[in-house]
C-alpha positions as a printed Julia matrix, in Angstrom:
460×3 Matrix{Float64}:
  21.1   -12.5   -44.33
  20.18  -11.92  -40.65
  23.12  -12.31  -38.28
  21.77  -10.41  -35.26
  19.75  -12.07  -32.5
  17.34   -9.12  -32.38
  15.82   -7.3   -35.31
  14.48   -3.81  -34.52
  12.13   -2.17  -36.97
   8.98   -0.11  -37.07
   6.92   -3.13  -36.02
   8.74   -3.55  -32.71
  11.48   -5.84  -31.47
  11.84   -9.41  -32.75
  14.14  -12.04  -31.29
  15.86  -14.85  -33.16
  12.89  -17.09  -32.42
  10.58  -14.47  -33.96
  12.62  -14.54  -37.16
  12.16  -18.28  -37.13
   8.42  -17.56  -37.32
   9.14  -15.93  -40.69
  11.45  -18.75  -41.84
  14.55  -16.5   -41.69
  16.31  -17.42  -38.47
  18.99  -19.6   -40.06
  19.54  -17.85  -43.38
  22.82  -16.07  -42.82
  25.45  -16.18  -45.56
  27.4   -18.8   -43.64
  24.63  -21.32  -43.08
  22.17  -20.64  -45.93
  21.14  -23.61  -48.07
  23.32  -24.04  -51.18
  20.59  -22.95  -53.59
  20.41  -19.57  -51.8
  24.16  -18.85  -51.75
  24.0   -17.39  -55.25
  22.81  -13.78  -55.41
  20.84  -14.6   -58.56
  18.84  -17.21  -56.7
  18.28  -14.72  -53.89
  16.78  -12.31  -56.42
  14.55  -15.11  -57.61
  13.16  -15.83  -54.14
  13.34  -12.29  -52.68
   9.9   -11.01  -53.83
   8.2   -14.03  -52.34
  10.04  -13.6   -49.05
   9.16   -9.91  -48.89
   5.47  -10.65  -49.42
   5.55  -13.51  -46.9
   7.46  -11.36  -44.36
   5.0    -8.44  -44.6
   1.91  -10.68  -44.47
   3.21  -12.54  -41.42
   4.08   -9.33  -39.57
   0.68   -7.86  -40.41
  -1.08  -11.05  -39.29
   0.95  -11.23  -36.12
   0.36   -7.58  -35.24
  -3.39   -7.83  -35.9
  -3.55  -10.98  -33.8
  -1.68   -9.31  -30.94
  -3.9    -6.25  -31.07
  -7.0    -8.44  -31.21
  -6.12  -10.42  -28.09
  -4.47   -7.67  -26.07
  -7.62   -5.93  -24.82
  -9.87   -8.08  -22.63
 -13.39   -6.76  -23.2
 -14.87   -9.52  -21.05
 -13.81   -7.65  -17.89
 -16.61   -5.28  -16.86
 -15.25   -1.86  -15.85
 -16.59    1.67  -15.34
 -16.77    3.92  -18.4
 -13.37    5.08  -19.62
 -11.43    2.12  -18.21
  -9.78   -0.59  -20.31
  -8.27   -3.94  -19.3
  -5.27   -5.2   -21.25
  -3.83   -8.72  -20.91
  -0.17   -8.35  -19.97
   0.59  -12.08  -19.95
  -1.22  -15.38  -19.7
  -0.51  -18.84  -18.26
   2.43  -17.64  -16.17
   1.58  -19.93  -13.25
  -0.75  -19.61  -10.26
  -0.18  -15.93   -9.5
  -0.74  -14.79   -5.93
   0.54  -11.27   -5.2
   2.18   -8.78   -7.55
   4.71   -5.94   -7.31
   5.61   -3.39  -10.01
   8.97   -1.6    -9.98
   9.48    2.06  -10.81
  10.66    1.12  -14.33
   7.54   -0.99  -14.95
   9.08   -4.43  -14.36
   6.57   -6.85  -12.83
   7.2    -9.52  -10.19
   4.64  -12.15   -9.17
   4.67  -14.81   -6.48
   3.35  -18.24   -7.44
   1.24  -20.61   -5.36
   3.02  -23.59   -6.96
   6.37  -23.89   -8.66
   6.42  -23.41  -12.42
   9.52  -24.23  -14.42
  11.01  -25.16  -11.05
  10.59  -21.61   -9.69
   8.28  -19.67   -7.37
   8.66  -16.11   -8.73
   8.06  -14.82  -12.23
   9.54  -11.58  -13.59
   8.12   -9.79  -16.64
   9.2    -6.84  -18.76
   7.32   -4.89  -21.43
  10.1    -3.85  -23.83
   8.11   -1.76  -26.32
   5.5    -0.24  -23.97
   2.52   -1.84  -25.67
   1.16   -3.23  -22.4
   2.17   -6.81  -23.18
   5.09   -8.64  -21.51
   7.89   -9.34  -24.01
  10.33  -10.99  -21.58
   9.3   -13.54  -18.94
  11.81  -15.1   -16.55
  11.42  -17.49  -13.59
  13.55  -17.71  -10.45
  13.39  -18.54   -6.74
  13.16  -21.97   -5.13
   9.92  -21.69   -3.16
   6.24  -21.03   -3.86
   4.52  -18.37   -1.77
   2.23  -15.35   -1.6
   3.85  -12.16   -0.32
   5.92  -10.02   -2.7
   6.95   -6.38   -2.57
   9.7    -3.9    -3.44
  11.39   -1.96   -0.67
  14.67   -0.06   -0.39
  16.26   -1.6    -3.49
  15.23   -5.17   -2.71
  12.53   -7.56   -3.89
  10.95   -9.14   -0.81
   9.19  -12.49   -1.08
   7.54  -14.87    1.38
   7.07  -18.59    1.39
   4.71  -20.01    4.01
   7.56  -20.22    6.55
  10.06  -17.49    5.63
  10.32  -13.88    4.45
  13.38  -13.28    2.27
  14.71  -10.6    -0.05
  16.65  -10.42   -3.32
  18.92   -7.48   -4.2
  17.64   -5.7    -7.3
  20.19   -4.8    -9.98
  19.59   -1.43  -11.71
  18.58   -1.97  -15.32
  18.29   -5.74  -14.95
  15.05   -7.68  -14.8
  16.38  -10.46  -12.57
  17.79   -9.62   -9.12
  20.78  -11.28   -7.53
  19.58  -14.82   -7.1
  20.95  -15.55   -3.62
  18.3   -14.4    -1.11
  18.79  -13.01    2.39
  16.51  -14.28    5.16
  14.61  -11.47    6.89
  12.1   -13.34    9.09
  11.72  -17.05    9.78
  10.45  -19.47   12.38
   6.83  -19.43   11.15
   5.32  -22.86   11.68
   3.89  -24.73    8.74
   0.11  -24.31    8.57
  -2.19  -26.93    7.13
  -4.56  -24.04    6.39
  -4.14  -20.25    6.16
  -0.38  -20.48    5.65
   0.11  -17.46    3.35
   2.55  -14.9     4.77
   1.38  -11.75    3.03
   3.23   -8.63    4.15
   3.53   -4.87    3.82
   5.91   -2.03    4.75
   5.21    1.14    6.72
   6.81    4.57    6.35
   9.34    3.96    9.15
  11.22    0.83    8.12
   8.97   -1.86    9.59
   7.69   -5.01    7.94
   4.25   -6.4     8.9
   3.51  -10.08    8.27
   0.16  -11.87    8.33
   0.29  -15.09   10.38
  -3.03  -16.82    9.74
  -4.56  -19.23   12.24
  -4.46  -22.94   11.27
  -8.08  -23.32   12.31
 -11.63  -22.3    11.56
 -12.77  -21.45   15.1
 -10.11  -22.86   17.47
 -11.95  -26.16   18.01
 -10.17  -29.4    18.88
 -10.75  -31.29   16.7
 -11.2   -28.53   14.16
 -14.35  -28.13   12.03
 -16.52  -30.6    13.92
 -20.18  -30.6    14.96
 -20.94  -29.02   18.36
 -17.29  -28.95   19.48
 -16.59  -26.01   21.84
 -13.65  -23.73   21.23
 -10.5   -23.97   23.32
 -10.63  -21.25   25.94
  -8.35  -19.4    25.98
  -7.39  -20.18   22.39
  -3.72  -21.3    22.51
  -3.24  -20.66   18.81
  -3.17  -16.9    19.4
   0.3   -17.17   20.92
   1.86  -17.9    17.53
  -0.93  -17.42   14.98
  -4.02  -15.36   14.27
  -2.4   -11.94   14.09
   0.05   -9.54   12.5
   3.72   -9.67   13.49
   6.08   -6.72   13.01
   9.78   -6.92   12.09
  12.64   -4.61   11.18
  12.46   -4.52    7.38
  16.22   -4.01    7.06
  17.47   -6.63    9.52
  18.31  -10.19    8.51
  17.85  -13.41   10.44
  14.9   -12.46   12.66
  12.82  -15.16   14.33
   9.06  -14.75   14.72
   8.91  -15.52   18.43
  12.28  -14.02   19.43
  12.65  -10.78   17.46
   9.13  -10.48   16.05
   6.55   -8.25   17.76
   2.86   -9.17   17.8
   1.3    -5.96   16.57
  -2.33   -7.13   16.28
  -4.23  -10.25   17.37
  -7.65  -11.89   16.96
  -7.34  -12.06   13.16
  -8.18  -15.4    11.59
  -6.36  -14.75    8.3
  -5.56  -11.47    6.54
  -4.07  -12.16    3.13
  -5.27   -8.65    2.22
  -2.84   -6.51    4.24
  -1.52   -3.07    3.33
   0.0     0.03    4.87
  -1.83    3.19    3.83
   0.99    5.69    3.12
  -1.35    8.69    3.19
  -3.24    7.91    6.41
  -0.04    6.35    7.84
  -1.94    3.37    9.28
  -2.06   -0.38    8.78
  -5.2    -1.95    7.26
  -6.38   -5.51    6.68
  -9.42   -7.35    5.35
 -10.07  -10.61    7.19
 -11.2   -13.98    5.87
 -14.16  -14.61    8.15
 -14.91  -17.99    9.69
 -16.84  -20.75    7.93
 -19.66  -23.27    8.48
 -21.93  -21.77   11.11
 -24.89  -23.75    9.76
 -22.99  -27.02    9.28
 -21.7   -27.19   12.84
 -24.47  -25.32   14.7
 -27.67  -25.99   12.71
 -29.91  -25.4    15.73
 -28.81  -21.74   15.77
 -28.18  -20.93   12.1
 -30.28  -21.67    9.04
 -28.76  -22.52    5.67
 -29.28  -18.91    4.54
 -27.57  -17.59    7.66
 -24.66  -19.96    7.1
 -24.32  -18.62    3.57
 -24.56  -14.95    4.57
 -22.65  -14.95    7.87
 -20.22  -13.75    8.99
 -19.23  -10.62    7.1
 -15.7   -10.13    5.81
 -14.3    -7.38    8.08
 -12.19   -4.41    6.99
  -9.98   -3.25    9.88
  -7.81   -0.27   10.68
  -5.1    -1.92   12.77
  -3.42    0.01   15.57
  -0.69   -1.32   17.82
  -2.1    -3.77   20.39
  -5.51   -4.15   18.74
  -7.67   -7.27   19.32
 -10.13   -8.02   16.5
 -11.96  -10.83   18.27
 -11.24  -14.14   16.51
 -12.12  -16.88   17.48
 -14.49  -15.6    20.18
 -16.56  -13.32   17.96
 -17.8   -12.73   14.43
 -19.46   -9.78   12.72
 -23.13   -9.78   11.68
 -23.55   -6.92    9.21
 -27.35   -7.27    9.21
 -27.29   -6.33   12.9
 -24.19   -4.12   12.67
 -22.89   -6.02   15.7
 -20.07   -8.2    16.88
 -21.64  -11.46   17.98
 -20.44  -14.14   20.38
 -19.3   -17.23   18.45
 -21.27  -20.45   19.11
 -18.06  -22.26   20.13
 -17.92  -19.84   23.09
 -21.55  -19.82   24.18
 -23.18  -17.78   21.43
 -26.41  -18.7    19.65
 -26.71  -16.09   16.9
 -28.44  -13.63   19.26
 -25.87  -12.91   21.99
 -23.78   -9.83   21.37
 -20.03   -9.89   21.97
 -19.08   -8.35   25.31
 -15.29   -8.74   25.07
 -14.79   -5.27   23.59
 -13.05   -6.53   20.46
 -12.51   -4.09   17.61
 -15.36   -3.38   15.21
 -14.59   -3.15   11.48
 -14.53    0.15    9.6
 -16.55   -1.58    6.86
 -18.01   -5.04    6.19
 -18.41   -7.05    2.98
 -20.59  -10.05    2.09
 -19.7   -13.37    3.71
 -17.12  -15.72    2.23
 -16.01  -13.38   -0.58
 -12.38  -14.21    0.38
 -10.42  -10.92    0.31
  -6.93  -11.69   -0.97
  -5.34   -8.29   -1.55
  -5.73   -4.65   -0.62
  -4.29   -1.61   -2.39
  -4.56    2.1    -1.62
  -4.58    4.03   -4.88
  -2.18    7.0    -4.73
  -1.75    7.5    -8.48
  -3.0    10.32  -10.7
  -4.15    8.45  -13.81
  -7.61    7.51  -12.49
 -10.34   10.12  -11.87
 -10.26   12.03   -8.54
 -12.97    9.75   -7.12
 -10.37    7.0    -6.76
  -7.57    9.05   -5.22
  -6.35    7.51   -1.93
  -9.22    5.0    -1.94
  -8.92    1.25   -1.43
  -9.14   -1.49   -4.04
  -9.79   -5.02   -2.72
  -9.41   -8.24   -4.72
 -11.96  -10.89   -3.78
 -10.81  -14.38   -4.64
 -14.37  -15.71   -4.48
 -16.2   -18.06   -2.16
 -16.24  -21.84   -1.94
 -18.54  -22.28    1.05
 -21.82  -20.66    0.1
 -23.04  -24.04   -1.2
 -25.61  -25.23   -2.0
 -26.31  -21.66   -3.06
 -24.47  -19.7    -5.73
 -20.88  -18.68   -5.0
 -20.03  -14.97   -4.92
 -17.09  -12.59   -5.11
 -14.56  -13.12   -7.92
 -14.22   -9.38   -8.45
 -12.32   -6.23   -7.51
 -14.2    -3.64   -5.48
 -13.42   -0.03   -4.55
 -13.9     1.84   -1.27
 -13.63    5.66   -1.33
 -11.58    7.13    1.53
 -11.24   10.45    3.31
  -8.28   10.65    5.66
  -8.17    7.29    7.48
 -11.82    6.2     7.07
 -14.14    5.1     4.26
 -16.1     8.08    2.93
 -18.83    6.2     1.08
 -20.27    2.8     0.18
 -18.17    0.16   -1.51
 -18.73   -0.42   -5.22
 -17.77   -3.12   -7.71
 -14.93   -1.81   -9.88
 -13.93   -4.8   -12.03
 -16.13   -7.85  -12.57
 -16.68  -10.97  -14.67
 -13.27  -12.48  -13.97
 -15.04  -15.79  -13.42
 -16.34  -15.66  -16.99
 -19.59  -17.49  -16.24
 -23.0   -16.18  -15.23
 -23.54  -18.62  -12.34
 -20.76  -19.95  -10.14
 -21.83  -22.98   -8.15
 -18.26  -24.06   -7.38
 -14.83  -22.38   -7.66
 -14.09  -24.96  -10.35
 -16.61  -23.15  -12.56
 -14.56  -19.92  -12.54
 -12.12  -19.21  -15.37
 -10.18  -16.72  -13.23
 -10.03  -15.78   -9.52
  -8.55  -12.33   -8.71
  -5.79  -12.59   -6.13
  -3.21   -9.77   -6.27
  -3.18   -6.01   -6.89
  -0.45   -3.48   -7.66
  -0.13    0.06   -9.0
   2.25    0.81  -11.86
   4.5     3.88  -12.05
   2.02    5.69  -14.31
  -0.98    4.92  -12.09
  -2.26    1.86  -13.94
  -3.83   -0.9   -11.82
  -2.53   -4.45  -12.21
  -4.56   -7.54  -11.3
  -3.24  -11.12  -11.21
  -5.24  -14.33  -10.78
  -4.27  -17.83   -9.71
  -6.12  -20.33  -11.92
  -4.64  -19.77  -15.38
  -2.09  -17.17  -14.36
  -3.39  -14.14  -16.24
  -2.29  -10.55  -15.57
  -4.39   -7.53  -16.46
  -3.34   -3.89  -16.69
  -6.27   -1.54  -16.16
  -5.93    2.0   -17.49
  -8.15    5.05  -17.74
  -8.54    7.38  -20.7
 -10.87   10.35  -20.71
């Protein structure tokens, strides 16, 4: 009866496996059971099949509609969050092509692959096709000049996109390599500018450049040798293959502990980053910092990065209660001594340990004018505010005018964690990690616990 692999009707597109849901996938004339090969028997069973077919489609459509919108996500009035896909793997960063195809990097391999590709065939906001490819897990992912770029912790590579196809050519080209393996802060997030350059975050494998690291009363190495190869942003030619970090790479910015949230602002034409601030001031220097100060210091710093900038790590940290850069205790500070190195101050500061994991400048037209050219930041959520409650686990918005914030930051999307009190990251159902803008101005969010993707839209 049904010989085609895909059935197209007013309810959408159904594959052979979908027909199996209705008990019809094998019932062609050639392979139908003997009792159905007679047209008289078909007439006998046909009414029952029609009723069953319609009921199943209705049930399936109602179920899909019921689960598609995620009302648990708290958004401003007029915004809606739709679940695009679930359980895809531990999603890190996300890129959306001009045709709406979605690509996500994974923190760990799933189905033997580190990248997942998704396509919404019938424009209902839900992924109908999901494919996995790539041999490595990683964080950075982006589309540039007809290629899908992806980064493992040691290499930036690219895959040639094929027009009309979801999957690119599966043999990657190496763009930048030579990054040493980090035991901590290994994610190589990246972004592209307007002039053909690629900027890569090279996080420092340390908390505060101590040796040994994260130990009580241990002074920092001075000067910090890690800054030669880590703790900054390196620039590369986005179109050149086979570049080595230390040979062809250019250290564009330094003094940055780890900037997973890194993005070029195409309107202001500048590079921006939000830094993961240092940890454990109270644990390692209890004579200078109380438990409350350890929980609330230092601030997460939002930087405008210009060529040659020094943002101060590991020698300094930012105290937003004082609006000052302070000298780190590993280098003679005591919570009261102001930094005198002249390191760059942030353009804005956020609460301590929120863990900024992505940054996006909104250039679309779907959202209200308030959001135009402003910055969205995904906060992965803290682990080290214990024994107090953990914070973050949300997406915030910063309004912009030209190249600077034009107002206070505000929470845009919340309740990803799904619980009222978060005492440990293990309590959270979801942790926002990656952001992207779709071709129609929708905002996509991906998280890395269950692997859920949301599409946030606005309707007046």
